[in-house]
Each structure stands twice: as structure tokens, then as C-alpha cells.
C-alpha positions in Angstrom: -18.5 58.6 97.5 -15.8 57.8 95.0 -12.7 60.1 95.0 -13.1 61.1 91.3 -16.7 62.3 92.0 -15.7 64.2 95.1 -13.2 66.3 93.2 -15.7 67.4 90.5 -17.4 70.7 91.1 -21.1 71.1 90.8 -22.6 73.5 88.3 -23.7 75.7 91.2 -20.1 75.8 92.5 -18.8 76.6 89.0 -21.4 79.3 88.5 -20.7 80.9 91.9 -16.9 80.9 91.1 -17.7 82.5 87.7 -19.8 85.2 89.4 -17.1 85.8 92.0 -14.5 86.2 89.2 -16.7 88.6 87.3 -17.3 90.7 90.4 -13.6 90.8 91.3 -12.6 91.6 87.7 -15.0 94.5 87.7 -13.7 95.5 91.2 -17.2 96.2 92.6 -17.3 96.9 96.3 -21.1 96.6 96.4 -23.3 94.9 93.8 -25.6 97.9 93.1 -28.3 98.1 90.4 -25.8 98.9 87.6 -23.6 95.9 88.6 -26.8 93.8 88.9 -27.7 94.7 85.3 -24.2 93.7 84.2 -24.4 90.4 86.0 -27.9 89.7 84.5 -26.4 90.3 81.1 -23.4 88.2 81.7 -25.4 85.3 83.3 -28.5 85.7 81.2 -29.4 82.0 81.4 -29.6 82.1 85.2 -32.9 83.2 86.7 -32.9 86.4 88.8 -33.8 84.5 92.0 -31.0 82.0 91.5 -28.5 84.8 90.7 -29.6 86.7 93.8 -29.4 83.6 95.9 -25.9 82.9 94.7 -24.9 86.5 95.6 -26.4 86.2 99.0 -24.8 82.8 99.7 -21.4 84.1 98.6 -21.5 87.0 101.0 -21.0 89.9 98.5 -22.3 93.2 99.8 -25.6 94.0 98.0 -27.4 97.2 97.5 -30.8 97.0 99.2 -32.6 97.1 95.8 -30.5 94.2 94.6 -30.9 92.2 97.8 -34.6 92.8 97.9 -36.8 91.7 100.8 -35.5 88.6 102.8 -38.4 86.5 103.9 -36.3 83.7 105.4 -36.2 84.9 109.0 -37.7 87.8 110.9 -34.2 89.3 111.7 -33.4 89.3 108.0 -36.8 90.7 107.1 -36.3 93.5 109.6 -32.8 94.3 108.3 -33.8 94.2 104.6 -37.0 96.2 105.1 -35.1 98.8 107.2 -32.5 99.2 104.5 -35.3 99.6 101.9 -37.0 102.2 104.2 -33.9 104.2 104.3 -33.7 104.0 100.5 -37.4 105.0 100.3 -36.8 108.0 102.5 -34.0 109.2 100.3 -35.9 108.5 97.1 -39.0 110.3 98.3 -37.1 113.5 98.2 -36.4 113.3 94.5 -39.4 111.2 93.1 -42.2 113.0 91.4 -45.5 112.9 93.3 -47.3 109.5 92.7 -44.3 107.6 91.4 -43.5 104.2 92.8 -40.0 103.9 94.0 -37.8 100.8 93.3 -37.8 100.0 97.0 -41.6 100.0 97.2 -41.7 97.8 94.1 -39.4 95.3 96.0 -41.7 95.2 99.0 -44.8 94.9 96.9 -43.2 91.9 95.1 -42.4 90.3 98.5 -46.0 90.9 99.6 -47.3 89.1 96.5 -45.0 86.1 97.4 -46.2 86.1 101.0 -49.9 86.3 99.8 -49.2 83.3 97.5 -47.9 81.2 100.4 -50.9 82.2 102.6 -53.4 81.2 99.9 -51.7 77.8 99.3 -53.8 75.2 101.1 -50.8 72.8 101.2 -48.7 75.1 103.4 -48.4 73.8 106.9 -50.1 75.7 109.8 -46.7 76.5 111.3 -45.4 78.0 108.0 -48.6 79.8 107.5 -48.5 81.4 111.0 -44.9 82.5 110.4 -45.8 84.0 107.0 -48.8 85.8 108.6 -46.3 87.6 110.8 -44.0 88.4 107.9 -47.1 89.7 106.0 -47.8 92.1 108.9 -44.2 93.4 108.6 -44.6 94.0 104.8 -48.0 95.7 105.3 -46.6 97.9 108.0 -43.6 98.9 105.8 -46.0 99.7 102.9 -48.2 101.8 105.1 -45.4 103.9 106.5 -41.7 103.1 105.7 -40.4 105.8 108.0 -42.3 104.5 111.0 -41.3 101.0 110.1 -37.7 101.7 111.1 -38.9 102.4 114.7 -41.6 99.8 114.7 -39.4 96.8 113.7 -37.1 96.6 116.8 -40.1 97.0 119.0 -42.0 94.2 117.3 -38.9 91.9 117.4 -38.6 92.5 121.1 -42.3 91.7 121.5 -41.9 88.4 119.6 -38.8 87.4 121.6 -40.9 88.0 124.8 -43.7 85.9 123.4 -41.2 83.1 122.5 -39.9 83.2 126.0 -43.4 82.6 127.4 -44.7 80.1 124.8 -43.7 78.4 121.6 -44.5 81.0 119.0 -44.2 79.8 115.3 -42.0 82.6 114.0 -39.2 81.6 111.7 
């Protein structure tokens, strides 16, 4: 690679630097939903998923509603769903009967993504098996978010035990 090219920053690096400068200028300790709305306004040409990915990659603390559901690994799935379950528990106390909380909306959105992967015939058997497990996690959360907080560590332990005895396709 030529030296002049190595010194140039990519558009992703420039965007992430601009996001970091914006967050530092605003002095946010956590990117909550109000901060998220401000970032979406300031970086309106960037898709929500790209902006969320940039925030995750840069390590800024994110409110569970901003972070959403992490489908990349079971540990991240467990952590993000547990945070949303806590949010759901607090929100249930103030929501009117029958209203859908923002946390539940995030999990429903993740379930739709998981279903799309499972319906895709081009997805490998290994990725499909891993997504089946993640779908179970999402379904369990949707059925009972309060129980999920206790269920998740038990399920992780069971999966680790299965991995020890055989190669289990969990990512």
C-alpha cells in the first residue's frame, strides 16, 4: 500500500470521529433515546443500523433501547435481552394495559430478523442452527421477560455443557 493512501481516512473512520466529537460536545455519558434522536437528526443520511453499529464499535455506553437486541453471539444476546427485560419490568409498572413497550418492540424486531434468516434457503445449515437457538431465546423473552432473566444463565450453562460433549453450532 502506498504511503499517501495509508494516511487517508476512510469515510467510516471520518463518520465515527464525527459521531465521537458530537457525543463529547454534548457530554453524554450514555446514548439514551433522546441522544439517539439527536444523533439521527445530525447524521440523517446514515442508516439506523449503520449508526447503531458505529456506536457499538466505538464503545460508547448505550441505553438498552438504543442498543437493541444483539444477535451476533449468545452471550451478547443474553446480555442485551436481560437489559431489555429489566427495562420491560420497569416499564410495565407505568404502561397502560395492552400497550407495547419500546423494549418489546425491539425484541419483536429482532425476532422478525431471525425469522427472515430462518426462511432464507441460501443460509447455511450451521448458521440456521445457530439462529434457531437465538430464535428460542427471543421467543422465551417475548413469552415472559421476567422469567428470561433467570432462564438465560441456565440455558448458557446448558449450551456450554453441550459444547464440551460435542460440537454444537452455536455462534
